[in-house]
Backbone as CSV, one residue per row, in Angstrom:
resi,resn,N_x,N_y,N_z,CA_x,CA_y,CA_z,C_x,C_y,C_z
1,MET,4.442,-21.884,-60.562,4.648,-23.402,-60.027,6.258,-23.181,-59.631
2,ASP,6.718,-22.518,-61.059,8.105,-22.659,-60.486,8.661,-20.991,-59.760
3,THR,7.724,-19.928,-59.692,7.722,-18.810,-58.492,7.815,-19.432,-56.671
4,ARG,6.727,-20.284,-56.952,6.614,-20.785,-55.447,7.948,-22.129,-55.427
5,LEU,8.249,-22.850,-56.252,9.198,-23.407,-55.853,10.607,-22.707,-54.928
6,LEU,10.606,-21.299,-56.020,11.790,-20.551,-55.781,11.492,-19.896,-54.770
7,GLY,10.493,-19.610,-54.247,10.517,-19.099,-52.667,10.423,-19.820,-51.789
8,ARG,9.828,-20.576,-51.223,10.184,-21.421,-51.041,11.834,-22.209,-50.653
9,SER,12.471,-22.714,-51.454,14.163,-22.211,-51.681,14.500,-21.348,-51.475
10,LEU,14.087,-19.653,-51.883,14.769,-18.594,-50.893,14.602,-19.072,-49.694
11,LEU,13.141,-19.158,-49.113,12.737,-18.889,-47.687,13.845,-20.695,-46.753
12,GLN,13.708,-21.266,-47.069,14.893,-22.874,-47.001,16.129,-21.969,-46.618
13,ALA,16.811,-21.309,-47.778,17.978,-20.320,-47.604,18.389,-18.970,-47.035
14,VAL,17.372,-18.856,-46.577,17.761,-17.647,-45.535,17.380,-18.047,-43.913
15,LEU,16.615,-19.308,-43.927,16.481,-19.609,-42.767,17.651,-20.368,-42.092
16,THR,18.337,-20.909,-42.991,19.468,-21.664,-43.115,21.124,-20.189,-42.830
17,GLY,20.686,-19.317,-43.468,21.739,-18.303,-43.041,21.562,-17.646,-41.649
18,LEU,20.387,-17.475,-40.916,19.719,-17.233,-40.022,20.384,-18.149,-39.139
19,LEU,20.238,-19.708,-39.528,20.571,-20.267,-38.305,23.046,-19.999,-38.213
20,ALA,22.923,-20.611,-39.029,24.216,-20.493,-39.566,25.076,-18.972,-38.449
21,ALA,24.245,-18.170,-38.588,24.726,-16.344,-38.327,24.305,-16.689,-36.630
22,PHE,23.297,-17.297,-36.588,23.274,-17.573,-35.007,23.628,-18.130,-33.912
23,ALA,24.176,-19.355,-34.623,25.040,-20.237,-33.910,26.555,-20.078,-33.937
24,TYR,27.116,-19.051,-35.019,28.457,-18.373,-34.764,28.383,-17.685,-33.932
25,GLU,27.111,-16.417,-33.869,27.374,-15.452,-32.946,26.988,-16.059,-31.397
26,VAL,26.551,-17.329,-31.294,26.607,-18.150,-29.798,27.336,-18.316,-29.865
27,MET,28.787,-19.037,-30.967,29.821,-19.317,-30.543,31.307,-17.811,-30.209
28,VAL,30.319,-16.767,-30.408,31.643,-15.514,-30.715,31.053,-15.149,-29.123
29,ARG,30.279,-15.428,-28.313,29.138,-14.449,-27.330,29.724,-15.851,-26.086
30,THR,30.212,-16.904,-26.508,30.426,-17.960,-25.475,31.811,-17.983,-25.077
31,GLY,32.233,-16.975,-26.232,34.408,-17.772,-25.809,34.726,-18.605,-26.802
32,ALA,33.876,-18.883,-27.093,34.999,-20.483,-28.328,36.133,-19.843,-28.474
33,PRO,36.906,-20.670,-28.754,38.495,-20.502,-29.158,38.479,-20.222,-31.041
34,LEU,37.675,-19.618,-31.517,37.628,-19.118,-32.609,39.147,-18.951,-33.955
35,CYS,39.834,-18.096,-32.969,41.141,-17.739,-34.063,42.189,-19.080,-32.798
36,ALA,43.226,-19.012,-33.923,44.146,-19.892,-33.208,45.331,-19.111,-32.097
37,PRO,45.540,-19.723,-30.565,46.087,-19.282,-30.047,47.320,-18.349,-30.370
38,SER,47.888,-18.758,-30.934,49.263,-17.565,-31.611,49.182,-16.448,-32.395
39,ALA,47.569,-16.563,-32.760,47.241,-15.527,-34.091,47.289,-14.398,-33.458
40,ASP,48.620,-13.347,-34.025,48.370,-11.771,-33.851,47.048,-11.144,-33.692
41,HIS,46.920,-11.567,-35.155,44.933,-10.209,-35.323,44.438,-11.760,-35.503
42,CYS,42.820,-11.487,-35.175,41.690,-12.067,-35.581,40.373,-11.086,-36.464
43,VAL,39.904,-12.094,-37.308,39.207,-11.754,-38.128,37.966,-11.225,-37.327
44,VAL,37.456,-11.943,-36.520,36.580,-12.767,-35.394,36.308,-10.762,-34.893
45,ASP,37.609,-10.397,-34.049,38.100,-9.871,-33.764,37.456,-8.174,-33.990
46,LEU,37.897,-8.463,-35.937,38.241,-7.003,-36.545,36.653,-6.374,-36.666
47,LEU,36.003,-7.710,-37.879,34.974,-7.396,-37.888,33.447,-7.382,-36.956
48,GLY,33.713,-8.253,-36.054,33.008,-8.044,-34.826,31.358,-8.749,-35.388
49,ASP,30.576,-7.982,-35.333,28.305,-8.053,-36.148,28.611,-7.914,-37.646
50,LEU,29.607,-6.960,-38.494,29.308,-7.424,-39.685,29.386,-8.491,-39.846
51,PHE,30.953,-9.650,-39.257,31.147,-10.853,-39.802,30.254,-11.379,-39.699
52,THR,29.786,-11.177,-38.610,28.126,-12.761,-38.162,27.386,-12.391,-39.248
53,VAL,27.218,-11.329,-40.267,25.852,-10.987,-40.755,26.354,-11.301,-42.244
54,GLN,27.934,-11.598,-42.410,28.853,-11.927,-43.614,28.783,-13.672,-43.785
55,ILE,27.873,-13.565,-42.420,28.992,-15.479,-42.452,27.419,-16.229,-42.942
56,GLY,26.094,-15.301,-42.092,24.564,-15.966,-42.639,24.244,-15.342,-43.894
57,GLY,24.879,-14.355,-44.924,24.784,-14.322,-45.765,25.082,-15.631,-46.721
58,LEU,26.420,-15.773,-46.432,27.435,-16.858,-47.387,26.787,-18.167,-47.062
59,ALA,27.129,-18.272,-45.573,25.964,-19.720,-45.616,24.276,-19.638,-46.853
60,ALA,23.182,-18.492,-46.539,22.146,-18.475,-47.586,22.772,-18.765,-49.085
61,ALA,23.257,-17.436,-49.643,23.862,-18.108,-50.999,24.397,-19.699,-51.337
62,LEU,25.163,-20.219,-50.307,25.720,-21.127,-50.098,24.568,-22.294,-50.887
63,ALA,23.677,-22.358,-49.821,22.611,-23.570,-49.453,21.535,-22.891,-50.322
64,LEU,21.455,-21.555,-50.784,20.156,-21.593,-52.209,20.016,-22.022,-53.638
65,PRO,21.084,-22.860,-53.996,21.524,-23.554,-55.125,21.116,-25.011,-54.815
66,VAL,21.879,-25.749,-54.311,20.382,-26.749,-53.220,19.687,-27.257,-52.836
67,PHE,18.680,-25.503,-52.596,17.514,-26.271,-52.300,16.989,-25.960,-53.428
68,ALA,17.318,-25.089,-54.557,16.302,-24.590,-55.519,16.356,-26.493,-56.672
69,ARG,17.491,-27.152,-56.527,18.112,-28.358,-57.110,16.751,-29.228,-56.269
70,ARG,16.684,-29.345,-55.356,16.507,-30.215,-54.873,14.488,-29.740,-54.527
71,ALA,14.135,-28.715,-54.712,13.215,-28.626,-55.092,12.288,-28.829,-56.452
72,GLY,13.810,-28.774,-57.659,12.875,-29.679,-58.854,12.983,-28.193,-60.294
73,LEU,13.973,-27.270,-59.809,14.040,-26.015,-60.150,15.344,-26.600,-61.299
74,GLY,15.054,-26.100,-62.720,16.091,-26.264,-63.263,17.402,-25.329,-63.159
75,TRP,18.382,-25.806,-64.248,19.801,-24.804,-64.093,19.453,-23.558,-64.164
76,PRO,18.788,-23.049,-65.478,18.503,-21.695,-65.380,18.214,-20.889,-64.459
77,ALA,17.315,-21.021,-63.747,16.408,-20.347,-62.370,17.712,-20.694,-61.311
78,THR,18.499,-22.164,-61.254,18.855,-22.233,-59.935,20.279,-21.235,-59.509
79,VAL,21.126,-21.380,-60.992,21.587,-20.384,-61.247,21.727,-19.001,-60.980
80,ALA,20.286,-18.219,-61.653,20.463,-17.188,-61.803,19.813,-17.180,-60.575
81,ALA,19.478,-17.604,-59.513,18.915,-17.004,-58.301,20.562,-17.372,-57.652
82,GLY,21.105,-18.020,-57.223,22.435,-17.870,-56.460,23.109,-17.467,-57.208
83,ALA,23.157,-17.150,-58.000,24.049,-14.939,-58.888,23.767,-14.365,-57.932
84,ALA,22.549,-14.286,-58.195,21.338,-13.183,-57.727,21.843,-12.893,-56.171
85,MET,21.465,-13.669,-55.160,22.014,-13.854,-54.003,23.796,-13.693,-52.914
86,VAL,24.092,-14.335,-54.116,25.528,-13.694,-54.472,25.960,-11.693,-54.089
87,ALA,25.316,-11.448,-55.248,25.490,-10.090,-55.733,24.657,-9.622,-54.564
88,LEU,23.862,-10.020,-53.881,23.224,-8.686,-53.054,23.674,-8.908,-52.179
89,ASN,24.365,-10.269,-51.567,25.867,-10.614,-50.519,26.552,-8.454,-50.608
90,LEU,27.178,-9.011,-51.780,28.422,-8.422,-52.252,27.752,-6.902,-52.312
91,ALA,26.666,-6.910,-52.173,26.395,-5.256,-53.030,26.301,-4.346,-51.704
92,TRP,25.575,-5.500,-50.414,25.566,-4.998,-48.869,26.778,-5.385,-47.976
93,PHE,27.820,-5.760,-48.796,28.903,-5.820,-47.853,30.019,-4.770,-48.289
94,ALA,29.921,-4.358,-49.755,30.982,-2.422,-50.517,29.685,-1.954,-49.419
95,ALA,28.233,-1.478,-48.656,27.643,-0.446,-48.985,28.146,-1.090,-47.510
96,VAL,28.422,-1.698,-46.632,28.336,-1.405,-45.376,29.908,-0.924,-44.961
97,THR,30.561,-1.323,-45.687,32.514,-1.388,-45.424,33.040,-0.333,-45.971
């Protein structure tokens, strides 16, 4: 039972991450002002697509505990799933950069 709830929560979190990354990428492609006009350097310009993936991973990592608690999972499973998502995000970022 918990596996199915965790799977559904994980799917919802991943879809949230994909939506956040897509929304961010649309803002970048349409030229939305994401940096201050007086800024000399902007993270958006420096990291490019890598930053888009990081935004999606961060959104998924933040959404997973919320969806897990709403699904009725206990605190140990919620904390373990959230920590695993953050660890996966950090490992991916360390491997790519």
